[in-house]
N, C-alpha and C positions, 0 to 999 in steps of 0.2 A: 360308320363314318368317324373319322378322327377330327374332333371338334376344333382343337387348337390348330391343327394343320389348316383346316378350312378358314379359321379366323385370320391366319397369316395370309392366305390367298386373298381374302376380302380386303385386308389392309393394303396389300399390294395393288389391288384394283383401285382402291380409293386414292392411293398415291398417284396412280396414273391419271385418274380423273382430275385431280387437283393440278397436275402438270399439263393437262390437255394432251396427254400422250395417247396413242392408239390403244384400244383395249383388245386384249387377246386372252381367252380363258383356255388354258391348257391343263387338262386333268392328268398331270404327270403321275404315272404309277411306277413305283420302283420295281424293276424287273427282278424276277426270282429265278435263279438257276435251278434246274431239276436235279434231284439226287442222282449220284453216279451209281449205276447198277453193279459195277465191278467191285465187289466187296474186298476190302483190304485197307492198308494204312500207308499213306504217303508221309514220310518223315522229311520235313523241310529244315535244312541247316544253312543259315547264312554264314559266309566266311569272309572275314575282313581281318587281315594281318593275323591269321589264325595258325600260322605254321607251327608254333610251339605246342599247340593243342591237338594237332591232327593225328599224331601217332596214337595218343590215348583214345581219341574219338573213334577212329576206324577200328582199333583193337576192340573197343567196347562193342561196336556194332557187329563185328565178326562173331561175338559170343551170343548174339540174340538167338533165342530158341526159334526154330523154324516156324514161320507162318507167312502169310501173303503180305509183303510190304515192299516198298521202294524207298530209297534215300535220294533226295534231291539236294545236291550241294550247289549253293548259289554264291559264286565268287563276285565280290563287289569291292570297289575302292580304287585307288590309283593303279596305274598300269603295272608298276613294279611289284606292289604287294599282291596283285592278282596273279602275276606270273609266278611269284614265290609260292603262293598257296597252291596253285595248279601243279607246279612241279613236285612239290612235296606230296600232294594228294595222289598224283599219278604214280609216284614211286612206291606207294603202300599197297599191300595185297588186300583186296576188297572181296570178301566172300559173300556178296549180296548184290541184289539188283540196285543199280544206282544211275544217276544222271549228273553230269557236271555242266552247269550253265553259267553264264555271266549276266550281270545286270548293272544298272547305274549305281552310283554310290549311295549307301544308306540301307540300314537294316529293313526298313519298311518296304523300300523299293525291291530289295532282294527277296523278301518273303512273298511279296505280290507276284514276282516273277516265278517263284516256285509254285505258288498257287495256280498260276496260269497253266502249268504243264502237269499238275498233279493228276494221276490217272485212277486213283483209288477212292473209295466212298468216304473215307475218313482221313483226317490230317492231324499230325502231331508236330509241334514245333520243338526243335532241339537246338540250343545254343552250342557253339563250337567248343566251349570250355566246360560243358556239362555232359553227364552220362546218364544211362538208364540201367536199371537192373536187367540182366539178360532175359528174364521171363516177361518183361513188361509188355512187349508187343503181343506176345502169345496170349497173355491174360486179357489185354484190351480187345483182341480179335473176337472175344466172346460177347462183346458189347457194341456191336456195330449197328446201332439203332439210328435211323435217320432223323428222329425227333429228340434225341438225347445228346447232351454233352457229358462225357464221362470225366470225372476228376479223380486223381489218385494221389498216393503219398508223395510228398515233396520233402526231402531231407537236405539240410545244408551240410556241406563238407568244408571244414576248416583244417588246412594242413593235414589232410587225409583222415581227420577225425570226423565221424558222422554224427550230426546233431539231429535227432528225431523230434525232440521236444521244442519245436519252434512255433511262432505265433500262427502260422498258416495251418500247421497240423492241429493245434489246439482248437481252432475254429472248425476245421473240417471233421475232426473226430467226434463231434457232437452228433453228426449225421452219418457216420460210417455205415456202409451197407444199405443205405436208404436211397429212395428216389424222392426228389423234392423240387418244388417250384418256388420255394421261399428263398429268393436270391439274397435277401438281407442277412441270412445266416451264413452266407459264404462269400462275403464281399471281397475278401483278400484273394482267395484262389481264383475268383471270377474276374480279377482285374489284371491278370498276368498271362503271358503266353505259355509258360511251362506247366507240366503236370496235368494236361488235359487232352482229351480226344474230341475233335470237333468235326461234325459232318462237313465234308469238303464243299458241298453246294452252298452252305452258309458263307464260306470264305470266298467262293467265286461270285457270290451276290454282293457281299460287303467286304471290301478290301481294306487293308491298312491305309490310314491317312498319311500320305507321303510328305505332307507339309510339316508334320510334327517331327521334331528332333529327338523327343523322348516322350514317354507316356502314351505312345500310340497303341499299346496293348490294352490299356484301360478303355480307350475310345472304341477300339474294335469290339471288345467283348461286350461293352455296354450297348453298342449299336446292335449287335447280334441278339442280345437278350430282349431289347426293345422290339426288334423286327420279327423274331421267330418265336419268342416265349418258350424256349426249349425246357424240357425236364432235365434236371441235373442228377446224374447217376454218381453217387459217392462210393467208389469202389474201395472195398476193404480187403486188400490182399497184400501180404508181406513181401510178395515177389513182384509187385507192380509199383515201382518206385522211380521217381525222377530225382537224380542227385544234382543239386545246384552247388557247383564249386565256387566258393566265395573268393574271387580274385580282386585285384586292384581295380578292375574295370566294372565290377558289379555296381548296379544302381545304388544299392544300400551303402556302398563305400564311396559314392561320389563326393568330391570335396565341395564345400559350401561355396556357391557363387550366385551372383544375381542372375546370370544366364540360365543356370540349371534350376535353381530354387524358385525363381520368380518368373522370368520371361517364358521359359518352357512350360511352367505350370499354368500360367495364364492362358497360353495357347490351348492347352488341354481343357481348361475350364471353359473357354469360349466354345470349343467344339461340343463339349458335353451340354452346355447351356442351349445350344441349337437343338440338340436331341430333346432336352427337357421341354423347350417351348412348344414342340410339336407333339408331345406325349400326353395322353389323357389318362392312362392307367395309373392308379394311385400307387400301386406297389412298385412299378417301374420308375415312376417319378421319385419315389423315396430312395430307390437304389441310385439313380442318377445324382440326386442331391448329396447322398452319402459319399459318392465317389468324387464329387466336386469338393466336398469338405476335406476329403483325404488329400487331394492335390493342394488345397489351401494350407494344409498342415506343413508342407514344405516351405511355403511362403512365410508362415508364422515363425518357423524355426530360424529362417534367415533374418527376420526382423528382430528376434531376440539376440541375434548375433550382431546386427547392425541396424539399430532403430533410426539412424539418420536417413535411411532410404525410405522411410515410411510414406511420406507424401508422394514420392514417385511411384511407389507400389500402388497406392490407392488411385492415383491418376491413371496408371496403366489399366487397372481393373475397371475403372469407370468408362473406359472406351468400349466396353462390352455392353450391348443393349440386350438385356435379358430379364425375365421375370424373377429370377433368383440368382444371387451371387453369394458365395460363402464368406461374407464379411466377418461374421462373428468368429469364425475359425481363424481368419487372418489376424484379428485383433485380440485373440485369446491371450490373457496374461499381460497385455501391454498397457492397460488402462491405468493412468496415474491421475486422471481427472474424473470427477463425478459431477454429472449435471442433474440438478433437481428441478423437475418441471411437474408440478402437481397435476396440471392438465397438459398432456403431451400427446403426440401421435400414438394411436391413429385417430384421436378425437379432433373434430373440427373446432378449432379455437385459435383465435388470432395470436394470443400469447404463446401457445404451444407451437404454432407454426414458426413464429419468430425465433423461439429457442432452437428449433430444428435448423433454421437458417444460420443461427449463431454457430451451431455445431459444424455445419458445412463450411462456414467461413473460417473457423479457427483450425480445422483440419488436424486435430490431435486424437489419438485413440482414447476412448473414454467408456465409462459405464453411465447408464441413465436410470433414475428411479422416478416413477410417476404413479398416479392413482387411477383406478378404474372409474372413468367418468361417464359410463354408459347410461346412468340415470339422468344426466343433464345435457349430454352432448351426443350428436350423431357421429358416425365413424367415416373415415376416408383412409383406407389402409395404404393408399399410395403415398400418404404423407410420411410414412416410414422411410421412403427413399431419400428424404432430405438428410437424415442422420445415420442411416444404416451403414454407410461405408466406414464410419468411425466408431461404431458401437461394438464393444466386446460383450457386454451383458446389459439387458434391459430388465430391471427389476420392477415388477408390477405389484401394487398394493391394492387389495380389495377392501376399501373402506368407503362408507357412504360419503359422497362428495358434498362439500359445503364451502361457501364463500364467507360465512359469518359465524359459524358455530365452532368455538374453540374446542369443545369436547370432541367433536367429530374430527377436527383437524389433528387433535392430539392422538387419535387412533392411528392416523397416517404416520405421525412422527414416531410413535412407539413401535409400530410394526416395521417402519423403515429402518429404525435404529437396530432392531433385532435382526432384520434381514442382512444388514451390512456389517454386523458386529465383527466379522473376521476379515473385513476389507480395510485397507489403508490407502489413502490417496494423498498426493501432494497438493491437490487443488480441488476445491468444491466451487461449482458455479450454479447459483440459484437465480431463477427469474420469477418475478411477481408482476402479474396482478393477483393471482390466487395466493392468499397469504401463507398457506401451509408450506410453500416452498422455502421461504426464509426461516420459518420455525424449525424445520428439519435441518437446514443448513447450520443454524446456530447450535443445535443439539449435537451435530457431528463434528463441529470445528474443534481442532486441537491446536496446540502451539506450533505444531509442525505442518499445519495445513493452511494454505492460502485460501481465503474465502473471497470469491468475487460475487457480489450481489447486484443484480440488475433490476431496475424498476421500469416497467413498460409505461406507467402513468403514475401520477400521485395516488396514494392509497388512502390517506386520511380524509381527503376532501374529494367528493365525487364531481362529476361534470357540471352539476348545478351549484357547485361550491358549498354544498352542505357537508358538515362533518359526519362521517360514518361512525356508528357506535356499535360495539359488541363487547361484552365483558370477558376477561380472562381471570382465573383464580388469583387471589392475593398471594398464594404460595409461589406462583409463577412470577408475579411482580417482584416479590422479595428476592427471588433467585437472581433476577436481572440486576436488582439494586446491589446485591452483594458483589457482583462482578463488574458493575459499571463504574467508571470514574465519577467522583463526587459532583462534578459540574453538570452531569446529565440527570441527576436525581430529581430536580424540579420538574422535569419533563416526563418522568416515568409514572404512568398511572395504569389503571386496569382496562383501558380501551384497546382492544385487539388491534385495530387499524393504526393506532398510534405506535403500539409496540412493534408492529411489522415494519414501520419506517425506522424506528429507533434502533432495532437490533443491528441492521447493517451500518447505520450511522456510527454506532458505538464500536461494534466488534468486527465488521468486515475489513479486509485488507485492501479491497478495491471496490468502488461503487460505480456502476455503469448507468448513465442517464442517456436518453436518446437525443436530448437537445438542451441547450443552456437555460432556456426559460423554464423547463421542467425542474431542473436543479434549483434555480432561483426560487421558484414557487414553493418547493418542498422544504428548503432550509431557512427561509426568511424568518421563521418563528423562533430561531435560536439566537443566542448571543453571538457577537462578532467572532469571538475566539472559536466557538464550536463551528460556526459557518466556515471559517478558514480551515479548520481541521478536516471537515468533510470535503471541501473543495480540493484540498491537498491530495486526498486519496481517491478522488473521483476522476472519471474520464467521460467525455462526451462522444458517444458512438451511435450514429444514426442506425436505423434498421438495416440489416445486410441486404445487399443485392446479389442475387444468385448468378452463377456463371451461365453462359449461353446454353450449355447442354441441357439445363433443366427446363428450358422453354420448348424443348423438342421431345420431351419424354412421352407426352400423350397428345395425340392430335385432337383438337377441338373442331367439331364439324359445324362450322359457322357459315351461313349463307349471307353474303353481302353483295350489294349491287355496285359493280365497278363504275357505274355512271353517276354515283352519288358520293358525297363525302361522308364516310361512316365514322361515327363517334361512339365509343364504348363507355358504359358506366357500370361499375361492379360494386355492389354493396347494398346496404339498407337505403330505402327510397321512401321519402315522406313528402307530404304536401309542403311542409316547411323546409325541407332539405332535399334538393334534387329536382323536384317539379318546377320550382320557380326559376332555377338556374337553366334548365333545359328550355323552358318557355322564353327566357331572356335570349338564348342563343337562336331560337326559332325566329323571334321578333327582330333580333339585331345580329344577323350573320356577319356583319362587318367587324364584330368583336374578334372574330378569329380569321379575318382576311389574310393575316400573315401565314396562317397554316393552310388556307384554302384559296390560293391566289386565282385559281380558275373559276371561283365562285360556283362550284358544283352544288346542287341541292343537298341539304343536310338530311342525314338519316341517323337515328339514334337507336342504340341497342342497349337495353337495361337488363342486367343479370342480377337477380335478387332472390332472397329466400322466401319472399311473399309475392310470387308472381300474380296470383289471382287478385289480391287487393290492389296491386299496382296497375294491373290491366283495367280494373274498374275506374281507378283514378284517371288514368290516361284517356279512357273512353269518355269520362265525364267532361274532361277539358278538351275533347275532340282533337287530340294531338296525333294526327294521322301519320306523322313522320317517326313515331316512336314504336319500337318493337320490344316486347317484354319476354324475357326468357327465365327459366329456372336457373338458380345459382349453379355454377360449375364446380366439380372437384378441383382441388388446388392446381394440379399440373395441367389440366385442361384449361383452367383460367389463365395460367401463364402463357400457354400456347395461343389462346384466343386473343390476348392483348396484342399480339403481333399482326393480327388480321385486320386491324382498324387503322384509320387515318389519324385518329386522335383519341385520347383517353381523358375522361373527366375525373378529377380528384377534388375533394372538398374539405375544407377545414371544419372541425367541430365548431358549433356556434357558441361562443362564450361572452360576447359583448354584453355589458350590463350585468354580467354574472360574476366573472372573475376579473381581477385587475389586469392580468395578462393571460393570453392563451398559451397553456403549457403543452399542447398536444401536437405532435408531428404525425400526420397520417401515414400509417404503415404501407398503404397501397402505393405510395410514392416510390418506395424502394422496388416494388414489383414492376411498376411501370417503367422505371429507369432501365431495368434489364431488358425490356422489350425493344428499346430503341425508338419507340413510337412517341411523337410529340404529346405533351400533356397540356390540358386546359385546367389550370389550377385556380380554383375559387378560394381566395385567401381572405381571412380576417386581417384587418390592419394590425401590423406588429406581431403577427403569429410567427412561429418558427418557420413555416413554409413561406410566408410573406417576406421574411428577412433573409431567405436564402439568396446568395449573390447571383447564382446562376440556376436556371431550371430548364429542363428538357421540354421546352414549349413556351407557353405564354401564361401570365398571371392576370386574373381578373379579380378586382377587389369586390368582396361581398358588401352590398349596400347596407347601411345601418338600418334602413327601414325593412330590410328583408330578414333581420335577425329576430 
């Protein structure tokens, strides 16, 4: 049973259930043509404006050593060119069995028409401007096995000079005279029409994709390998040769264009992705991904030629819904930005998720460096999809993770510096709550590098307004003092958390805060001159909201009663935060009457990382309207937000602790993208409370609730 194929069928059924569409289970089995018993070779030659090649072609075929074969000439194109080719072909003496037929315009259509009438057990494709060694078919007739594809020598011909030492030959010669099923050793020869003998029943089962304008040979051969798993017979005979005449129409000489290098390649990638999504075999999957990468190489070359097309290219690729897309190959060599996220995808961490969203928001090709956080964070590999479209290389550092130990962070800094020693970037973007990100950024910054430093929250003071403490070596402190302007010296000490704020304030070219109160709280300790200097190079940029497509990446299977008003809550849930607010809504449904004008009964759905303890709490308070669920992976969470009538977001409680609340809930940005109304529980004067407009309603947190 093909597991991925079955999963696709289940997903299709689930979609129909969600849409209340009729269910029908059709076990579609791909029909397989039976082998043709009449042993021989059908040579299929598409002809399109081929008049100037026909004399050479027919003369070449006339020299073939006698064996059982037929030649199928398929005329295609406009009426005038077809008549020209037909007239020329009919005028030539043909000393072999042949058929002349016509088809619709296009090489794939022509080849498929030829396959339809092929009478012999095996097929060879020959382009009109190419030739074969006279003994080729005779040699191939010794290898008419129904479960083998035979490949043979392919020589390039430039101005009548034969080039035997080409990249395809180098690959193939490693296995000459052998039988193999290791397709990865023959990726190039197995991705083209020429120089191979294919069982005809393979081709009658799987035809050329007529919607593709180029690259159809890659798709056909990949589909055949996936469907039939043939043995590859690498023939080593000096008289079994395909001569590829390099003309101005050769693919290798195609002029650079968006249509050929990008649009056509994306079409091929999309078709290969469909094969990959249904394939379970590891070796076949590896081959398919390799061929997708090869197609992406065309795109990459175009972007090196015209990088202004970058965002359009990525946008076109993102229209493909697939488990793998060759973004790294597309982005190869284009990165001029380095993102430093100590805790980054695939690890579940709010700060890492937001950096991924920043990357998706900024839409520039980049590299990323991050730490292995497996000792402190769980993984969600789907998080990679936030940033993957823009990443050329993701450098991973294997150091013990830490939020407070400078020595452990310094291992990350030193290893990161070593790993990136040969790289140069125009821009470095680091994001903190995890301090090591800014430490590495400062280490890597040069006079030619723009450093953008983002703070998710204040670092020096925690949510209880207590100053964090952890020591750094005095040698590090002195190094900072040597480079820092004199006015900063009174603030420089050996406290790690102070240093992590100071380094960007002093050395970064741009500082990103998520809200104005955060900036005010973080810089109020400085002189007026320093505050103004920081403000001058800072920007206020709330957490990014993702495009609509991200909310449809993964379906969340949520059951809601349409007869109730369903409210979603995502995040940590405590007796002092969450429980009281939900109890208030249960007791006073009029608070959200503007969202629920029909006064439907309220139903709450809590998604939390501690479902057992929350269920106990809910049971203790006899809150029968509350359903508790396990926290969802990020993209399922995004999709789930769209399935509720309202979503609860709450401010961090800081009254009586901090002068002002500097925290903007990151959930708000995720909720915004869902389009669903928000029930925002706000502290008076908080960043969320002071937002001029909000997607929903605000409810002020009561002082006695804090």
